[in-house]
A tleap script that builds the chain and sets N, CA, C and O, in Angstrom:
source leaprc.protein.ff14SB
mol = sequence {
  NMET ASN ASP GLY PRO LEU ARG ALA LEU LEU
  LEU GLY THR ALA LEU VAL LEU ALA ALA ALA
  ALA VAL TYR ALA GLY ALA ASN SER ALA SER
  ALA VAL PRO LEU ALA THR THR ALA ALA LEU
  CYS VAL ALA ALA PHE ALA ALA LEU SER ILE
  ALA GLY ALA THR ARG PHE VAL ARG GLN PRO
  PHE THR LEU PRO VAL ALA ASP PRO LEU VAL
  ALA LEU ARG SER ALA PHE ARG GLU GLY ALA
  LEU GLY ARG GLN ARG ILE ILE VAL ALA LEU
  ALA GLU LEU GLU ARG GLN ALA HIE GLY ARG
  ALA ALA ILE THR ALA ASP ASN ALA ALA GLN
  PHE ARG ALA GLU GLU GLN PRO PRO ALA ALA
  PHE ARG ARG TRP VAL GLY GLU ARG LEU ASP
  GLU LEU GLU ALA SER CTHR
}
set mol.1.N position { 49.832 119.547 65.397 }
set mol.1.CA position { 50.219 119.942 63.986 }
set mol.1.C position { 49.119 120.542 63.866 }
set mol.1.O position { 48.025 120.511 64.429 }
set mol.2.N position { 49.799 121.335 62.673 }
set mol.2.CA position { 48.741 122.381 62.080 }
set mol.2.C position { 48.380 121.816 60.936 }
set mol.2.O position { 49.211 121.584 60.057 }
set mol.3.N position { 46.990 121.504 60.801 }
set mol.3.CA position { 46.386 120.978 59.511 }
set mol.3.C position { 45.465 121.505 58.780 }
set mol.3.O position { 44.805 120.969 57.890 }
set mol.4.N position { 45.420 122.830 59.266 }
set mol.4.CA position { 44.619 123.483 58.398 }
set mol.4.C position { 44.908 124.035 57.311 }
set mol.4.O position { 44.038 124.374 56.508 }
set mol.5.N position { 46.294 124.225 57.100 }
set mol.5.CA position { 46.386 124.287 55.416 }
set mol.5.C position { 46.127 122.932 54.126 }
set mol.5.O position { 45.902 123.129 52.932 }
set mol.6.N position { 46.228 121.806 54.709 }
set mol.6.CA position { 46.116 120.747 54.289 }
set mol.6.C position { 44.400 120.505 54.251 }
set mol.6.O position { 43.798 120.118 53.249 }
set mol.7.N position { 43.828 120.792 55.443 }
set mol.7.CA position { 42.499 121.228 55.367 }
set mol.7.C position { 41.722 122.002 54.377 }
set mol.7.O position { 40.498 122.124 54.352 }
set mol.8.N position { 42.730 122.593 53.431 }
set mol.8.CA position { 42.207 123.565 53.098 }
set mol.8.C position { 42.466 123.087 51.374 }
set mol.8.O position { 41.712 123.013 50.404 }
set mol.9.N position { 43.482 122.904 51.524 }
set mol.9.CA position { 44.182 122.022 50.084 }
set mol.9.C position { 43.171 120.732 49.995 }
set mol.9.O position { 42.698 120.598 48.867 }
set mol.10.N position { 42.826 119.941 50.774 }
set mol.10.CA position { 41.934 119.194 49.908 }
set mol.10.C position { 40.491 119.330 49.963 }
set mol.10.O position { 39.754 118.449 49.520 }
set mol.11.N position { 39.898 120.802 50.687 }
set mol.11.CA position { 39.019 120.748 50.183 }
set mol.11.C position { 38.804 121.867 49.007 }
set mol.11.O position { 37.752 121.878 48.369 }
set mol.12.N position { 39.884 122.836 48.742 }
set mol.12.CA position { 39.892 123.244 47.507 }
set mol.12.C position { 39.886 122.099 46.375 }
set mol.12.O position { 39.111 122.002 45.424 }
set mol.13.N position { 40.905 121.299 46.712 }
set mol.13.CA position { 41.393 120.100 45.674 }
set mol.13.C position { 39.648 119.514 45.078 }
set mol.13.O position { 39.376 119.244 43.908 }
set mol.14.N position { 38.836 119.452 46.077 }
set mol.14.CA position { 37.760 118.416 46.163 }
set mol.14.C position { 36.381 119.093 45.623 }
set mol.14.O position { 35.384 118.501 45.209 }
set mol.15.N position { 36.596 120.512 45.740 }
set mol.15.CA position { 35.999 121.253 44.791 }
set mol.15.C position { 35.924 121.537 43.528 }
set mol.15.O position { 34.982 121.790 42.777 }
set mol.16.N position { 37.616 121.420 43.334 }
set mol.16.CA position { 37.897 121.603 41.636 }
set mol.16.C position { 37.800 120.553 40.837 }
set mol.16.O position { 37.652 120.701 39.624 }
set mol.17.N position { 37.865 119.475 41.359 }
set mol.17.CA position { 37.578 118.211 41.137 }
set mol.17.C position { 36.172 117.496 40.920 }
set mol.17.O position { 35.847 116.550 40.202 }
set mol.18.N position { 35.378 118.386 41.906 }
set mol.18.CA position { 33.907 118.274 41.219 }
set mol.18.C position { 33.446 119.003 40.747 }
set mol.18.O position { 32.218 118.931 40.700 }
set mol.19.N position { 34.091 120.097 40.135 }
set mol.19.CA position { 33.467 120.808 38.897 }
set mol.19.C position { 34.073 120.215 37.806 }
set mol.19.O position { 33.308 120.352 36.851 }
set mol.20.N position { 35.320 119.476 37.401 }
set mol.20.CA position { 35.950 119.090 36.748 }
set mol.20.C position { 35.095 117.789 36.115 }
set mol.20.O position { 35.105 117.380 34.954 }
set mol.21.N position { 34.336 117.269 37.301 }
set mol.21.CA position { 33.294 116.104 36.734 }
set mol.21.C position { 31.893 116.218 36.196 }
set mol.21.O position { 31.193 115.536 35.447 }
set mol.22.N position { 31.717 117.625 37.035 }
set mol.22.CA position { 30.084 117.847 36.119 }
set mol.22.C position { 30.656 118.850 35.105 }
set mol.22.O position { 29.680 119.370 34.565 }
set mol.23.N position { 31.560 119.256 34.703 }
set mol.23.CA position { 31.908 119.619 33.021 }
set mol.23.C position { 32.544 118.763 32.606 }
set mol.23.O position { 32.879 119.098 31.470 }
set mol.24.N position { 32.982 117.702 32.874 }
set mol.24.CA position { 32.983 116.452 31.910 }
set mol.24.C position { 32.010 115.858 31.581 }
set mol.24.O position { 32.060 114.936 30.767 }
set mol.25.N position { 30.738 116.331 32.240 }
set mol.25.CA position { 29.385 115.921 31.655 }
set mol.25.C position { 29.268 113.845 31.174 }
set mol.25.O position { 29.815 112.937 31.799 }
set mol.26.N position { 28.635 113.753 30.276 }
set mol.26.CA position { 28.577 112.627 29.856 }
set mol.26.C position { 29.352 111.802 29.539 }
set mol.26.O position { 28.840 110.827 28.988 }
set mol.27.N position { 30.788 111.776 29.705 }
set mol.27.CA position { 31.783 111.510 29.390 }
set mol.27.C position { 32.006 110.955 30.422 }
set mol.27.O position { 32.481 111.688 31.289 }
set mol.28.N position { 31.822 109.737 30.736 }
set mol.28.CA position { 32.105 108.992 32.387 }
set mol.28.C position { 33.437 108.268 32.260 }
set mol.28.O position { 33.854 107.678 33.256 }
set mol.29.N position { 34.318 108.248 30.866 }
set mol.29.CA position { 35.807 107.904 31.100 }
set mol.29.C position { 36.536 108.636 32.149 }
set mol.29.O position { 37.373 108.000 32.791 }
set mol.30.N position { 36.333 109.932 32.428 }
set mol.30.CA position { 36.762 110.951 32.979 }
set mol.30.C position { 35.963 111.479 34.039 }
set mol.30.O position { 36.577 111.716 35.079 }
set mol.31.N position { 34.934 111.681 34.023 }
set mol.31.CA position { 34.306 112.194 35.072 }
set mol.31.C position { 34.077 111.165 36.260 }
set mol.31.O position { 33.702 111.623 37.339 }
set mol.32.N position { 34.247 110.037 36.146 }
set mol.32.CA position { 33.922 109.243 37.242 }
set mol.32.C position { 35.227 108.935 38.119 }
set mol.32.O position { 35.194 108.753 39.336 }
set mol.33.N position { 36.579 108.898 37.190 }
set mol.33.CA position { 37.464 109.191 38.274 }
set mol.33.C position { 37.553 110.568 39.188 }
set mol.33.O position { 37.818 110.562 40.390 }
set mol.34.N position { 37.263 111.841 38.339 }
set mol.34.CA position { 37.491 113.148 38.643 }
set mol.34.C position { 36.604 113.057 39.839 }
set mol.34.O position { 36.930 113.628 40.880 }
set mol.35.N position { 35.372 112.289 39.734 }
set mol.35.CA position { 34.224 112.326 41.137 }
set mol.35.C position { 34.717 111.584 41.994 }
set mol.35.O position { 34.670 112.146 43.089 }
set mol.36.N position { 35.356 110.186 42.066 }
set mol.36.CA position { 35.734 109.548 42.937 }
set mol.36.C position { 37.342 110.256 43.565 }
set mol.36.O position { 37.807 109.879 44.641 }
set mol.37.N position { 37.683 110.774 43.132 }
set mol.37.CA position { 39.086 111.607 43.796 }
set mol.37.C position { 38.779 112.586 44.510 }
set mol.37.O position { 39.341 112.902 45.559 }
set mol.38.N position { 37.422 113.401 43.746 }
set mol.38.CA position { 36.838 114.233 44.545 }
set mol.38.C position { 36.199 113.733 46.215 }
set mol.38.O position { 36.325 114.170 47.358 }
set mol.39.N position { 35.728 112.982 45.789 }
set mol.39.CA position { 34.932 112.015 46.937 }
set mol.39.C position { 35.861 111.773 48.299 }
set mol.39.O position { 35.500 111.938 49.465 }
set mol.40.N position { 37.160 111.337 47.817 }
set mol.40.CA position { 37.990 110.953 48.722 }
set mol.40.C position { 38.544 111.948 49.171 }
set mol.40.O position { 38.535 111.910 50.401 }
set mol.41.N position { 39.168 113.091 48.653 }
set mol.41.CA position { 39.835 114.516 49.089 }
set mol.41.C position { 38.677 114.963 50.433 }
set mol.41.O position { 38.968 115.459 51.522 }
set mol.42.N position { 37.049 114.514 49.800 }
set mol.42.CA position { 36.160 115.251 51.075 }
set mol.42.C position { 36.459 114.236 52.212 }
set mol.42.O position { 36.605 114.678 53.351 }
set mol.43.N position { 36.562 112.863 51.969 }
set mol.43.CA position { 36.631 111.973 53.418 }
set mol.43.C position { 37.690 112.516 53.997 }
set mol.43.O position { 37.528 112.840 55.173 }
set mol.44.N position { 39.149 112.790 53.327 }
set mol.44.CA position { 40.568 112.921 54.098 }
set mol.44.C position { 40.192 114.117 54.886 }
set mol.44.O position { 40.554 114.187 56.060 }
set mol.45.N position { 39.268 115.373 54.165 }
set mol.45.CA position { 39.211 116.564 54.865 }
set mol.45.C position { 37.874 116.500 56.030 }
set mol.45.O position { 37.619 117.386 56.846 }
set mol.46.N position { 37.320 115.539 55.897 }
set mol.46.CA position { 36.451 115.062 56.862 }
set mol.46.C position { 37.215 114.025 58.199 }
set mol.46.O position { 36.567 113.722 59.200 }
set mol.47.N position { 38.029 113.777 58.078 }
set mol.47.CA position { 38.460 112.917 58.931 }
set mol.47.C position { 39.704 113.597 59.351 }
set mol.47.O position { 40.279 113.176 60.355 }
set mol.48.N position { 40.222 114.682 58.642 }
set mol.48.CA position { 41.329 115.371 59.609 }
set mol.48.C position { 40.421 116.349 60.291 }
set mol.48.O position { 40.900 116.560 61.405 }
set mol.49.N position { 39.192 117.119 60.093 }
set mol.49.CA position { 38.439 117.612 60.818 }
set mol.49.C position { 38.256 116.638 62.207 }
set mol.49.O position { 38.770 116.851 63.306 }
set mol.50.N position { 37.584 115.780 61.916 }
set mol.50.CA position { 37.183 114.837 63.183 }
set mol.50.C position { 38.346 114.863 63.993 }
set mol.50.O position { 38.382 115.319 65.136 }
set mol.51.N position { 39.427 114.294 63.288 }
set mol.51.CA position { 40.766 114.131 64.098 }
set mol.51.C position { 41.164 115.180 65.155 }
set mol.51.O position { 41.418 114.954 66.338 }
set mol.52.N position { 41.172 116.427 64.486 }
set mol.52.CA position { 41.131 117.498 65.290 }
set mol.52.C position { 40.974 117.693 66.734 }
set mol.52.O position { 41.614 118.148 67.682 }
set mol.53.N position { 39.586 117.027 66.430 }
set mol.53.CA position { 38.224 117.523 67.614 }
set mol.53.C position { 38.416 116.483 68.813 }
set mol.53.O position { 38.252 116.727 70.008 }
set mol.54.N position { 38.914 114.904 68.061 }
set mol.54.CA position { 38.618 113.951 68.946 }
set mol.54.C position { 40.134 113.665 69.806 }
set mol.54.O position { 41.213 113.781 69.225 }
set mol.55.N position { 40.052 113.368 70.930 }
set mol.55.CA position { 41.189 113.077 72.046 }
set mol.55.C position { 41.190 111.536 71.776 }
set mol.55.O position { 40.289 110.727 71.995 }
set mol.56.N position { 42.290 111.361 71.304 }
set mol.56.CA position { 42.499 109.707 71.580 }
set mol.56.C position { 43.517 109.321 72.656 }
set mol.56.O position { 44.674 109.098 72.300 }
set mol.57.N position { 43.148 109.216 74.047 }
set mol.57.CA position { 43.685 108.292 75.060 }
set mol.57.C position { 43.436 107.383 75.243 }
set mol.57.O position { 42.329 106.855 75.144 }
set mol.58.N position { 44.228 107.036 75.503 }
set mol.58.CA position { 44.733 105.473 75.890 }
set mol.58.C position { 44.468 105.157 77.269 }
set mol.58.O position { 45.305 105.581 78.066 }
set mol.59.N position { 43.487 104.505 77.735 }
set mol.59.CA position { 43.524 104.144 79.321 }
set mol.59.C position { 44.060 102.906 79.320 }
set mol.59.O position { 43.822 102.125 78.399 }
set mol.60.N position { 44.803 102.605 80.296 }
set mol.60.CA position { 45.537 101.572 80.783 }
set mol.60.C position { 44.393 100.225 81.264 }
set mol.60.O position { 43.352 100.463 81.875 }
set mol.61.N position { 44.719 99.168 80.957 }
set mol.61.CA position { 43.402 98.316 81.010 }
set mol.61.C position { 43.522 97.552 82.564 }
set mol.61.O position { 44.095 96.466 82.484 }
set mol.62.N position { 43.123 97.897 83.831 }
set mol.62.CA position { 43.270 97.300 84.923 }
set mol.62.C position { 42.537 96.048 85.454 }
set mol.62.O position { 41.343 96.300 85.614 }
set mol.63.N position { 42.828 94.932 85.741 }
set mol.63.CA position { 42.110 93.816 86.141 }
set mol.63.C position { 40.748 94.582 87.494 }
set mol.63.O position { 41.243 95.450 88.212 }
set mol.64.N position { 39.522 94.325 87.713 }
set mol.64.CA position { 38.984 94.863 88.733 }
set mol.64.C position { 39.334 93.677 89.703 }
set mol.64.O position { 39.552 92.525 89.328 }
set mol.65.N position { 39.362 94.170 91.153 }
set mol.65.CA position { 40.112 93.477 92.533 }
set mol.65.C position { 38.798 93.053 93.069 }
set mol.65.O position { 38.144 93.787 93.811 }
set mol.66.N position { 38.527 92.241 92.816 }
set mol.66.CA position { 36.983 91.129 93.698 }
set mol.66.C position { 38.091 89.792 94.409 }
set mol.66.O position { 39.173 89.268 94.144 }
set mol.67.N position { 37.167 89.709 95.289 }
set mol.67.CA position { 37.575 88.981 96.575 }
set mol.67.C position { 36.542 87.705 96.313 }
set mol.67.O position { 35.468 87.997 95.789 }
set mol.68.N position { 36.770 86.413 96.615 }
set mol.68.CA position { 35.653 85.640 96.268 }
set mol.68.C position { 34.915 86.009 97.349 }
set mol.68.O position { 33.750 86.323 97.107 }
set mol.69.N position { 35.181 86.040 98.157 }
set mol.69.CA position { 34.029 86.185 99.464 }
set mol.69.C position { 33.036 87.325 99.052 }
set mol.69.O position { 31.832 87.108 99.188 }
set mol.70.N position { 33.499 88.615 98.519 }
set mol.70.CA position { 32.766 89.337 98.128 }
set mol.70.C position { 31.812 89.044 96.699 }
set mol.70.O position { 30.832 89.698 96.340 }
set mol.71.N position { 32.268 88.158 96.191 }
set mol.71.CA position { 31.533 87.471 95.185 }
set mol.71.C position { 30.921 86.563 95.499 }
set mol.71.O position { 30.021 86.375 94.680 }
set mol.72.N position { 30.920 85.536 96.642 }
set mol.72.CA position { 29.682 85.262 97.259 }
set mol.72.C position { 28.502 85.551 97.726 }
set mol.72.O position { 27.369 85.120 97.511 }
set mol.73.N position { 29.094 86.606 98.615 }
set mol.73.CA position { 28.045 87.594 99.236 }
set mol.73.C position { 27.133 88.094 98.194 }
set mol.73.O position { 25.920 87.888 98.152 }
set mol.74.N position { 27.971 88.902 97.198 }
set mol.74.CA position { 26.945 89.502 96.053 }
set mol.74.C position { 26.004 88.044 95.019 }
set mol.74.O position { 25.338 88.427 94.056 }
set mol.75.N position { 26.036 86.837 95.259 }
set mol.75.CA position { 25.846 85.444 94.932 }
set mol.75.C position { 24.298 85.600 95.769 }
set mol.75.O position { 23.217 85.628 95.181 }
set mol.76.N position { 24.426 85.665 96.821 }
set mol.76.CA position { 23.172 85.646 98.088 }
set mol.76.C position { 22.250 86.256 97.573 }
set mol.76.O position { 21.110 85.791 97.559 }
set mol.77.N position { 22.696 87.927 96.819 }
set mol.77.CA position { 21.812 88.758 96.848 }
set mol.77.C position { 21.123 88.641 95.490 }
set mol.77.O position { 19.989 89.118 95.533 }
set mol.78.N position { 21.425 88.209 94.437 }
set mol.78.CA position { 21.007 87.893 93.233 }
set mol.78.C position { 19.809 87.078 93.451 }
set mol.78.O position { 18.776 87.502 92.933 }
set mol.79.N position { 19.758 86.103 94.051 }
set mol.79.CA position { 18.708 85.380 94.270 }
set mol.79.C position { 18.292 84.037 93.846 }
set mol.79.O position { 18.984 83.279 94.526 }
set mol.80.N position { 17.675 83.470 93.228 }
set mol.80.CA position { 17.839 82.072 92.760 }
set mol.80.C position { 19.054 81.928 91.832 }
set mol.80.O position { 19.961 81.142 92.107 }
set mol.81.N position { 19.064 82.910 90.420 }
set mol.81.CA position { 20.366 82.621 90.007 }
set mol.81.C position { 21.368 82.603 90.647 }
set mol.81.O position { 22.023 81.561 90.645 }
set mol.82.N position { 21.761 83.580 91.299 }
set mol.82.CA position { 23.373 83.197 92.262 }
set mol.82.C position { 23.292 81.505 92.851 }
set mol.82.O position { 24.256 80.790 92.577 }
set mol.83.N position { 22.468 81.080 93.420 }
set mol.83.CA position { 22.582 79.902 93.915 }
set mol.83.C position { 23.207 78.910 93.126 }
set mol.83.O position { 23.520 77.864 93.694 }
set mol.84.N position { 23.439 79.040 91.948 }
set mol.84.CA position { 24.091 78.118 91.575 }
set mol.84.C position { 26.054 78.720 91.166 }
set mol.84.O position { 26.990 78.054 90.724 }
set mol.85.N position { 25.992 80.010 91.518 }
set mol.85.CA position { 27.607 79.811 91.890 }
set mol.85.C position { 27.835 79.966 93.014 }
set mol.85.O position { 28.988 79.990 93.443 }
set mol.86.N position { 26.644 80.128 93.853 }
set mol.86.CA position { 26.977 79.544 95.468 }
set mol.86.C position { 27.240 78.224 95.277 }
set mol.86.O position { 28.383 78.149 95.728 }
set mol.87.N position { 26.900 76.966 94.854 }
set mol.87.CA position { 26.937 76.184 94.798 }
set mol.87.C position { 28.383 75.520 93.846 }
set mol.87.O position { 28.921 74.441 94.093 }
set mol.88.N position { 28.634 76.107 93.174 }
set mol.88.CA position { 30.149 76.089 92.374 }
set mol.88.C position { 30.765 76.294 93.235 }
set mol.88.O position { 31.608 75.442 93.517 }
set mol.89.N position { 30.673 77.347 93.967 }
set mol.89.CA position { 31.528 77.759 94.663 }
set mol.89.C position { 32.063 76.944 96.018 }
set mol.89.O position { 33.208 76.900 96.468 }
set mol.90.N position { 31.014 76.403 96.447 }
set mol.90.CA position { 31.226 75.295 97.610 }
set mol.90.C position { 31.500 73.843 97.196 }
set mol.90.O position { 31.804 72.957 97.994 }
set mol.91.N position { 31.344 73.664 95.689 }
set mol.91.CA position { 32.150 72.298 94.696 }
set mol.91.C position { 33.686 72.923 95.073 }
set mol.91.O position { 34.366 72.159 95.758 }
set mol.92.N position { 34.251 74.090 94.746 }
set mol.92.CA position { 35.331 74.135 94.583 }
set mol.92.C position { 36.127 74.318 95.731 }
set mol.92.O position { 37.343 74.140 95.668 }
set mol.93.N position { 35.417 74.746 97.052 }
set mol.93.CA position { 36.232 75.070 98.011 }
set mol.93.C position { 36.049 73.030 98.934 }
set mol.93.O position { 36.541 72.733 100.023 }
set mol.94.N position { 35.365 72.224 98.169 }
set mol.94.CA position { 35.570 70.988 98.990 }
set mol.94.C position { 36.499 70.544 98.128 }
set mol.94.O position { 37.245 69.740 98.686 }
set mol.95.N position { 36.844 70.785 96.676 }
set mol.95.CA position { 37.750 69.828 96.040 }
set mol.95.C position { 38.835 70.499 96.480 }
set mol.95.O position { 39.858 69.883 96.182 }
set mol.96.N position { 39.020 71.396 97.002 }
set mol.96.CA position { 40.579 71.887 97.540 }
set mol.96.C position { 40.808 71.165 98.754 }
set mol.96.O position { 41.784 70.544 99.175 }
set mol.97.N position { 39.781 71.374 99.168 }
set mol.97.CA position { 40.129 70.863 100.452 }
set mol.97.C position { 40.495 69.153 100.625 }
set mol.97.O position { 41.402 68.576 101.224 }
set mol.98.N position { 39.193 68.595 99.701 }
set mol.98.CA position { 39.142 66.927 100.021 }
set mol.98.C position { 40.099 66.556 98.625 }
set mol.98.O position { 40.912 65.633 98.659 }
set mol.99.N position { 39.940 67.191 97.708 }
set mol.99.CA position { 40.783 66.477 96.346 }
set mol.99.C position { 39.379 66.191 95.504 }
set mol.99.O position { 39.491 66.164 94.279 }
set mol.100.N position { 38.126 65.986 96.054 }
set mol.100.CA position { 37.114 65.937 95.102 }
set mol.100.C position { 35.799 66.636 95.612 }
set mol.100.O position { 35.702 67.271 96.662 }
set mol.101.N position { 35.125 66.483 94.987 }
set mol.101.CA position { 33.622 67.492 94.935 }
set mol.101.C position { 32.735 66.110 95.748 }
set mol.101.O position { 32.448 65.016 95.262 }
set mol.102.N position { 32.457 66.637 97.110 }
set mol.102.CA position { 31.548 66.128 97.912 }
set mol.102.C position { 30.330 66.100 97.470 }
set mol.102.O position { 29.581 65.125 97.529 }
set mol.103.N position { 30.101 67.066 97.051 }
set mol.103.CA position { 28.511 67.434 96.418 }
set mol.103.C position { 27.530 66.517 95.128 }
set mol.103.O position { 27.337 66.672 93.922 }
set mol.104.N position { 27.208 65.794 95.893 }
set mol.104.CA position { 26.722 64.352 95.076 }
set mol.104.C position { 25.450 64.968 93.798 }
set mol.104.O position { 24.883 66.060 93.822 }
set mol.105.N position { 25.331 64.177 93.063 }
set mol.105.CA position { 23.977 63.864 91.853 }
set mol.105.C position { 22.295 63.519 92.857 }
set mol.105.O position { 21.112 63.413 92.536 }
set mol.106.N position { 22.909 63.461 93.878 }
set mol.106.CA position { 21.776 62.863 94.381 }
set mol.106.C position { 20.662 64.067 95.398 }
set mol.106.O position { 19.454 64.070 95.635 }
set mol.107.N position { 21.841 65.015 95.798 }
set mol.107.CA position { 21.260 66.234 96.537 }
set mol.107.C position { 20.759 67.037 95.719 }
set mol.107.O position { 21.215 67.451 94.653 }
set mol.108.N position { 19.476 67.329 96.413 }
set mol.108.CA position { 18.334 68.214 95.210 }
set mol.108.C position { 18.431 69.507 95.174 }
set mol.108.O position { 17.917 70.200 94.296 }
set mol.109.N position { 19.375 70.109 96.522 }
set mol.109.CA position { 19.725 71.118 96.606 }
set mol.109.C position { 20.739 72.161 94.956 }
set mol.109.O position { 20.737 73.225 94.335 }
set mol.110.N position { 21.396 70.869 95.040 }
set mol.110.CA position { 22.924 71.287 93.678 }
set mol.110.C position { 22.034 71.667 92.034 }
set mol.110.O position { 22.280 72.536 91.198 }
set mol.111.N position { 20.953 70.592 92.072 }
set mol.111.CA position { 20.040 70.623 90.731 }
set mol.111.C position { 18.783 71.535 90.564 }
set mol.111.O position { 18.283 72.072 89.576 }
set mol.112.N position { 18.505 71.518 91.683 }
set mol.112.CA position { 16.718 72.470 91.731 }
set mol.112.C position { 17.322 73.577 92.793 }
set mol.112.O position { 16.678 73.811 93.816 }
set mol.113.N position { 18.446 74.189 92.560 }
set mol.113.CA position { 18.710 75.113 93.724 }
set mol.113.C position { 17.722 76.141 93.821 }
set mol.113.O position { 17.490 76.727 94.878 }
set mol.114.N position { 16.769 76.518 92.077 }
set mol.114.CA position { 16.332 77.831 92.567 }
set mol.114.C position { 14.934 77.164 92.470 }
set mol.114.O position { 14.278 77.642 91.545 }
set mol.115.N position { 14.387 76.330 93.071 }
set mol.115.CA position { 13.335 76.055 93.368 }
set mol.115.C position { 13.312 75.428 94.843 }
set mol.115.O position { 12.424 74.621 95.120 }
set mol.116.N position { 14.352 75.818 95.864 }
set mol.116.CA position { 14.129 75.727 97.238 }
set mol.116.C position { 14.068 77.165 97.791 }
set mol.116.O position { 14.434 78.238 97.311 }
set mol.117.N position { 13.396 76.781 99.138 }
set mol.117.CA position { 13.500 78.361 99.392 }
set mol.117.C position { 14.662 79.281 99.715 }
set mol.117.O position { 15.815 78.854 99.674 }
set mol.118.N position { 14.427 80.331 99.982 }
set mol.118.CA position { 15.675 81.255 100.502 }
set mol.118.C position { 16.475 80.559 101.969 }
set mol.118.O position { 17.658 80.662 102.294 }
set mol.119.N position { 15.342 79.833 102.679 }
set mol.119.CA position { 15.842 79.538 104.328 }
set mol.119.C position { 16.590 78.615 104.328 }
set mol.119.O position { 17.760 78.477 104.684 }
set mol.120.N position { 15.275 77.468 103.574 }
set mol.120.CA position { 16.313 76.117 103.675 }
set mol.120.C position { 17.518 76.100 102.755 }
set mol.120.O position { 18.496 75.413 103.049 }
set mol.121.N position { 17.475 76.965 101.450 }
set mol.121.CA position { 19.020 77.004 100.595 }
set mol.121.C position { 19.996 77.354 101.694 }
set mol.121.O position { 20.962 76.617 101.892 }
set mol.122.N position { 19.744 78.716 102.604 }
set mol.122.CA position { 20.509 79.072 103.385 }
set mol.122.C position { 20.952 77.661 104.399 }
set mol.122.O position { 22.165 77.460 104.465 }
set mol.123.N position { 20.460 77.135 104.823 }
set mol.123.CA position { 20.830 76.230 106.008 }
set mol.123.C position { 21.265 75.109 105.111 }
set mol.123.O position { 22.186 74.500 105.656 }
set mol.124.N position { 20.998 74.681 104.115 }
set mol.124.CA position { 22.041 73.510 103.398 }
set mol.124.C position { 23.245 74.217 103.063 }
set mol.124.O position { 24.301 73.592 103.162 }
set mol.125.N position { 23.272 75.621 102.616 }
set mol.125.CA position { 24.578 76.110 102.791 }
set mol.125.C position { 25.542 76.172 104.086 }
set mol.125.O position { 26.713 75.819 104.220 }
set mol.126.N position { 24.747 76.671 104.868 }
set mol.126.CA position { 25.393 76.681 106.268 }
set mol.126.C position { 26.002 75.121 106.703 }
set mol.126.O position { 27.047 74.984 107.339 }
set mol.127.N position { 25.186 74.032 106.255 }
set mol.127.CA position { 25.394 72.612 106.718 }
set mol.127.C position { 26.783 72.130 106.009 }
set mol.127.O position { 27.677 71.440 106.498 }
set mol.128.N position { 26.701 72.632 104.869 }
set mol.128.CA position { 27.997 71.998 103.823 }
set mol.128.C position { 29.304 72.922 104.613 }
set mol.128.O position { 30.351 72.292 104.768 }
set mol.129.N position { 29.281 74.010 104.985 }
set mol.129.CA position { 30.296 74.728 105.133 }
set mol.129.C position { 30.382 74.151 106.750 }
set mol.129.O position { 31.350 73.392 106.779 }
set mol.130.N position { 29.944 74.198 107.678 }
set mol.130.CA position { 30.316 73.534 108.718 }
set mol.130.C position { 31.019 72.107 108.261 }
set mol.130.O position { 32.217 71.830 108.317 }
set mol.131.N position { 30.027 71.356 107.836 }
set mol.131.CA position { 30.956 69.958 107.411 }
set mol.131.C position { 32.386 69.979 106.491 }
set mol.131.O position { 33.191 69.051 106.410 }
set mol.132.N position { 32.463 71.168 105.890 }
set mol.132.CA position { 33.719 71.201 105.374 }
set mol.132.C position { 34.678 71.532 106.370 }
set mol.132.O position { 35.775 70.973 106.346 }
set mol.133.N position { 34.303 72.672 107.556 }
set mol.133.CA position { 35.254 73.483 108.544 }
set mol.133.C position { 35.604 72.137 109.458 }
set mol.133.O position { 36.738 72.024 109.924 }
set mol.134.N position { 34.706 71.237 109.672 }
set mol.134.CA position { 34.768 70.143 110.397 }
set mol.134.C position { 35.798 69.122 109.572 }
set mol.134.O position { 35.577 68.080 110.189 }
set mol.135.N position { 36.294 68.950 109.063 }
set mol.135.CA position { 36.886 68.288 107.872 }
set mol.135.C position { 38.354 68.659 107.674 }
set mol.135.O position { 39.338 67.959 107.433 }
set mol.136.N position { 38.169 70.264 107.885 }
set mol.136.CA position { 39.773 70.527 108.094 }
set mol.136.C position { 40.570 70.622 109.035 }
set mol.136.O position { 41.763 70.834 108.815 }
savepdb mol mol.pdb
quit
């Protein structure tokens, strides 16, 4: 769409209305509506000017493809904070396999996983996975 003539008309109208508002002077009954309309014309001119230089391209939203094993591997790289995600993943695996969560509240690694040394935590995860694999 060629909005050049419309933009010129809006800018010209804004200039005429602004001049009329200045000419009205102290007569606020006519100066305020003239100035307001001039401001609206300038805003429309600016909007058309920006819209002509802006591309509105809608990108389709696609969900990221993430495998649970990739997320689990990245959780090991996240350090102490990723350990909670690992524990939740183990609990979910056990819930799917046995219909219940075998990780209990008395297990120190579940509730204080951040305090465990990395080797001890990895050993605990290995033991849980071995027990899970043996039970299925």
